[in-house]
C-alpha positions as CSV (number, residue, x, y, z in Angstrom):
1,M,0.0,0.0,0.0
2,L,3.0,2.3,0.2
3,V,3.2,5.0,-2.6
4,K,6.1,4.9,-5.0
5,G,8.9,7.1,-3.8
6,T,7.9,6.9,-0.1
7,V,10.8,7.1,2.3
8,L,10.6,4.4,5.0
9,I,12.8,4.9,8.1
10,G,12.9,2.5,11.0
11,L,14.5,-0.5,12.6
12,L,14.0,-2.7,9.6
13,Q,16.1,-5.7,10.7
14,P,18.5,-5.9,7.7
15,S,19.6,-9.4,8.7
16,G,16.0,-10.6,8.5
17,D,14.0,-11.8,5.4
18,P,15.7,-10.4,2.3
19,A,12.5,-10.8,0.3
20,L,11.1,-7.8,2.2
21,F,13.8,-5.6,0.8
22,Q,13.4,-6.9,-2.7
23,Q,9.7,-6.1,-2.4
24,L,10.5,-2.6,-1.2
25,A,12.9,-2.1,-4.1
26,D,10.3,-3.4,-6.6
27,R,7.8,-0.8,-5.2
28,E,10.6,1.9,-5.6
29,I,10.5,2.6,-1.8
30,I,13.5,4.3,-0.3
31,A,14.2,2.3,2.8
32,C,16.5,3.4,5.5
33,S,17.5,1.0,8.3
34,M,18.4,2.6,11.7
35,E,20.5,-0.5,12.6
36,L,23.0,0.4,9.9
37,V,24.0,3.8,11.2
38,P,27.8,3.7,11.5
39,R,29.4,3.9,14.9
40,T,31.2,7.2,14.2
41,T,31.3,10.5,16.1
42,R,29.5,12.3,13.3
43,A,26.6,9.7,13.4
44,Q,26.1,9.6,17.1
45,L,22.9,11.6,17.1
46,M,21.4,9.1,14.7
47,D,22.6,5.9,16.5
48,A,19.3,4.3,17.6
49,L,21.0,1.1,18.6
50,S,23.1,3.0,21.1
51,S,20.2,5.0,22.5
52,Q,18.0,2.0,23.0
53,S,20.9,0.0,24.4
54,T,21.3,2.7,27.0
55,V,17.7,2.2,28.1
56,A,18.2,-1.6,28.1
57,G,21.4,-1.6,30.2
58,Y,19.8,0.7,32.9
59,K,16.5,-1.2,33.1
60,A,18.3,-4.6,33.3
61,V,20.0,-3.6,36.6
62,L,16.6,-2.5,38.0
63,L,15.1,-5.9,37.0
64,A,17.9,-7.7,38.6
65,A,17.8,-5.7,41.8
66,N,14.0,-6.3,42.1
67,A,14.5,-10.1,41.6
68,L,17.5,-10.5,43.9
69,Q,16.6,-11.2,47.5
70,K,19.6,-9.2,48.7
71,F,20.6,-5.5,49.1
72,F,22.8,-4.2,46.3
73,P,24.9,-1.8,48.4
74,M,27.0,-2.5,51.4
75,L,25.1,-1.5,54.6
76,M,26.3,-0.9,58.1
77,T,23.3,-1.8,60.3
78,A,22.6,-2.5,64.0
79,A,22.3,-6.1,63.0
80,G,25.8,-6.1,61.4
81,T,27.4,-5.4,58.1
82,V,25.6,-6.3,54.9
83,R,28.0,-7.3,52.1
84,P,27.4,-5.7,48.7
85,A,26.0,-7.7,45.8
86,R,28.4,-9.0,43.2
87,V,27.5,-8.2,39.6
88,L,29.1,-9.7,36.5
89,V,28.3,-7.9,33.2
90,I,29.1,-9.9,30.1
91,G,29.6,-7.6,27.1
92,A,30.8,-4.0,27.5
93,G,29.1,-2.3,24.7
94,V,26.6,0.6,25.2
95,A,24.1,-1.6,27.1
96,G,26.9,-3.3,29.2
97,L,28.5,0.0,30.1
98,Q,25.2,1.5,31.2
99,A,24.5,-1.6,33.3
100,I,27.9,-1.3,34.9
101,A,27.3,2.4,35.7
102,T,23.9,1.7,37.1
103,A,25.0,-1.2,39.3
104,R,27.9,0.8,40.6
105,R,25.6,3.7,41.3
106,I,23.4,1.6,43.6
107,G,26.4,0.1,45.4
108,A,27.2,-3.2,43.8
109,V,30.7,-4.6,43.3
110,V,31.0,-5.0,39.6
111,E,33.1,-7.1,37.2
112,A,32.8,-6.9,33.4
113,F,33.9,-9.2,30.7
114,D,34.3,-8.4,27.0
115,T,36.4,-10.0,24.2
116,R,37.5,-6.5,23.0
117,P,40.5,-5.3,25.0
118,V,39.9,-1.8,23.8
119,V,36.9,-1.4,26.3
120,K,39.1,-2.2,29.4
121,E,39.7,1.5,30.1
122,Q,36.0,2.4,29.8
123,V,35.0,-0.4,32.2
124,Q,37.6,0.7,34.8
125,S,36.6,4.3,34.5
126,L,33.2,3.3,35.8
127,G,34.7,1.7,38.8
128,A,34.4,-1.9,37.7
129,T,37.0,-4.7,37.4
130,F,37.8,-5.8,33.8
131,V,37.9,-9.6,33.4
132,E,40.4,-10.1,30.6
133,L,40.8,-12.7,28.0
134,D,43.9,-12.6,25.8
135,V,42.4,-12.0,22.4
136,H,44.0,-9.8,19.7
137,L,42.0,-6.7,18.8
138,E,41.6,-7.6,15.2
139,D,40.1,-11.0,16.2
140,A,37.6,-9.5,18.6
141,Q,36.3,-6.4,16.9
142,D,35.2,-5.5,13.4
143,A,35.9,-2.2,11.6
144,G,32.6,-0.8,12.9
145,G,33.6,-1.4,16.5
146,Y,31.2,-4.3,17.1
147,A,32.2,-7.7,18.5
148,R,33.3,-10.2,15.9
149,E,32.4,-13.9,16.1
150,L,35.3,-15.7,17.6
151,S,36.9,-19.1,16.8
152,D,35.8,-22.2,18.6
153,R,39.0,-22.2,20.6
154,H,38.5,-18.7,21.8
155,I,34.9,-19.4,22.7
156,K,35.9,-22.4,24.8
157,R,38.4,-20.3,26.7
158,E,35.8,-17.5,27.1
159,K,33.3,-19.9,28.6
160,E,35.8,-21.3,31.0
161,L,36.7,-17.8,32.2
162,I,33.0,-16.7,32.5
163,H,32.2,-20.0,34.4
164,K,34.8,-19.2,37.0
165,H,33.5,-15.6,37.7
166,A,29.9,-16.6,37.4
167,L,30.1,-18.8,40.4
168,Q,31.1,-15.8,42.6
169,A,28.3,-13.5,41.2
170,D,24.9,-12.7,42.7
171,V,23.7,-11.1,39.4
172,I,24.8,-11.7,35.8
173,I,23.7,-9.3,33.1
174,T,24.5,-10.6,29.6
175,T,24.6,-8.2,26.6
176,A,26.8,-10.1,24.1
177,L,25.7,-9.9,20.5
178,V,27.3,-10.4,17.1
179,P,25.5,-8.4,14.3
180,G,23.6,-10.6,12.0
181,K,24.3,-13.8,14.0
182,P,22.5,-15.7,16.8
183,A,23.7,-14.5,20.2
184,P,26.7,-16.6,21.4
185,V,25.9,-19.0,24.2
186,L,28.3,-18.1,27.0
187,L,26.5,-19.4,30.1
188,S,26.1,-23.1,30.0
189,A,23.4,-25.1,31.9
190,D,26.2,-26.6,34.0
191,T,27.4,-23.1,35.0
192,V,23.8,-22.1,36.0
193,K,23.5,-25.3,38.0
194,E,26.6,-24.4,40.0
195,M,25.7,-20.7,40.7
196,R,24.8,-19.4,44.1
197,P,21.2,-20.2,45.1
198,G,19.0,-17.2,44.6
199,S,21.2,-15.7,41.9
200,V,19.7,-13.7,39.0
201,I,20.6,-13.6,35.3
202,V,19.2,-10.9,33.1
203,D,19.8,-12.0,29.5
204,L,19.5,-8.9,27.2
205,A,20.4,-11.1,24.2
206,G,17.1,-13.0,24.5
207,E,15.7,-11.6,21.2
208,Q,18.6,-13.3,19.4
209,G,18.4,-16.5,21.3
210,G,20.2,-15.6,24.5
211,N,23.6,-15.8,26.0
212,C,22.5,-18.3,28.5
213,E,21.8,-21.9,27.4
214,L,18.6,-22.1,29.6
215,T,17.1,-18.7,28.5
216,V,13.5,-18.7,27.3
217,P,13.1,-15.5,25.3
218,G,10.3,-13.3,26.7
219,E,9.9,-15.3,29.9
220,T,11.2,-15.3,33.5
221,I,12.0,-18.8,34.7
222,V,13.6,-20.2,37.9
223,T,15.8,-23.2,37.4
224,H,18.5,-24.7,39.8
225,D,17.3,-21.9,42.2
226,V,18.5,-19.3,39.7
227,T,16.1,-16.7,38.2
228,I,16.7,-16.1,34.5
229,I,15.0,-13.1,33.0
230,A,14.9,-12.6,29.3
231,P,12.9,-9.5,28.4
232,L,11.8,-8.6,24.9
233,Q,11.5,-5.0,23.7
234,I,12.8,-3.9,27.1
235,S,13.0,-0.3,25.9
236,S,9.2,-0.1,26.0
237,D,9.4,-0.4,29.8
238,L,10.9,3.1,29.8
239,A,8.8,4.3,26.9
240,Y,8.9,8.0,27.7
241,H,12.6,8.5,27.4
242,A,13.2,5.7,25.0
243,S,10.8,7.4,22.6
244,Q,12.4,10.8,23.1
245,M,15.8,9.4,22.3
246,Y,14.6,7.5,19.3
247,A,12.7,10.5,17.9
248,K,16.0,12.5,18.2
249,N,17.8,9.7,16.2
250,I,15.1,9.8,13.5
251,S,14.9,13.6,13.2
252,S,18.7,13.9,13.0
253,L,18.8,11.4,10.1
254,V,15.9,13.2,8.3
255,V,17.8,16.5,8.6
256,L,20.8,14.8,6.9
257,L,18.7,13.2,4.2
258,A,16.8,16.4,3.5
259,P,18.9,19.4,4.7
260,K,16.8,21.9,2.7
261,G,13.5,20.2,2.8
262,E,14.2,18.2,-0.3
263,L,15.4,14.6,-0.3
264,N,19.0,14.4,-1.4
265,L,20.4,10.9,-1.6
266,N,24.1,11.7,-1.6
267,F,25.6,8.2,-1.5
268,G,29.0,9.8,-1.2
269,D,28.1,10.5,2.4
270,D,29.1,7.5,4.5
271,I,26.0,7.7,6.7
272,I,23.5,7.9,3.9
273,D,25.4,5.2,1.9
274,A,25.3,2.9,5.0
275,V,21.6,3.3,6.0
276,V,19.8,3.4,2.6
277,I,19.0,-0.3,1.9
278,T,16.8,0.3,-1.2
279,A,16.7,3.2,-3.6
280,N,16.2,3.8,-7.3
281,G,14.4,0.5,-7.6
282,E,17.2,-1.7,-6.4
283,V,18.6,-3.3,-3.2
284,R,21.7,-1.4,-2.2
285,H,22.8,-3.3,1.0
286,E,25.5,-5.6,-0.1
287,A,24.8,-8.3,2.5
288,T,21.2,-8.4,1.5
289,R,22.1,-8.5,-2.2
290,R,24.3,-11.5,-1.5
291,R,21.4,-13.3,0.3
292,L,19.2,-12.5,-2.7
293,G,21.8,-13.9,-5.1
294,L,22.3,-10.5,-6.7
295,E,25.6,-9.2,-8.2
296,P,27.6,-6.6,-6.1
297,L,26.3,-3.0,-6.6
298,K,28.2,-0.7,-8.8
299,S,30.0,2.4,-7.5
300,P,27.8,4.7,-5.4
301,T,26.2,7.7,-7.2
302,V,24.5,10.9,-6.1
303,G,20.7,11.0,-6.5
304,S,17.9,13.2,-5.4
305,A,14.2,13.0,-5.1
306,K,11.3,15.1,-3.7
């Protein structure tokens, strides 16, 4: 029902069904996917994944604190000293860093694990301990700054390290994702079985299958006396600010696409080139073209439309 030449902007799941994008191209719809905004300083105002991950990381800690039958901060009381909760955050991207900051803010002792050594300084600046695995930067991170899928050998070492620290944690918050791939399973059923009774896992990777082997996406379960929470669309729990942030992301992209009130598809601009999946009657996103069995796109050109 969309009119030819309509500009569609949203979280379009570029790793999803490629037939949708072929249909959009056939209808000559200009489709822009917010997931494809590059992780650059210039594109920060348009980075919807970062804005919504900020919401998710904050809310995950609140969910964990509500489910944990312990105080988060250390307390000196007439009945004695209450030891602070121990929190392990797996994945130190935007969601993970926000989870670290929030957990520290309410008094927990926090450890964080990430395969990318470049985030160590960020983790430590928030007052958390960085759990380090010896992985070369080029093996752990792609050109866009996202985590890269590791080899089986690295994943085995990663699971062993996480297992060791998981047994000391009261709360584990998992945020590990690889773009376009199922979430890596980093917490095994055996690890969950050996965790402290009453522990809580909040699996923010549930929508892509989960980082915990026992995760049931969209549900909260209790197994081996461990509560596993796997929320879907967690940003909607803080809809007011999540919507404000997303609206700012969208409006910033619209200003770039139409700086003078007229659409200007300048594919020489790295942001426009990245986010526009379909235009001029063809699929532009190379990964989607490959999945559709199409030849690589020719050199980018400058186009305009009203």
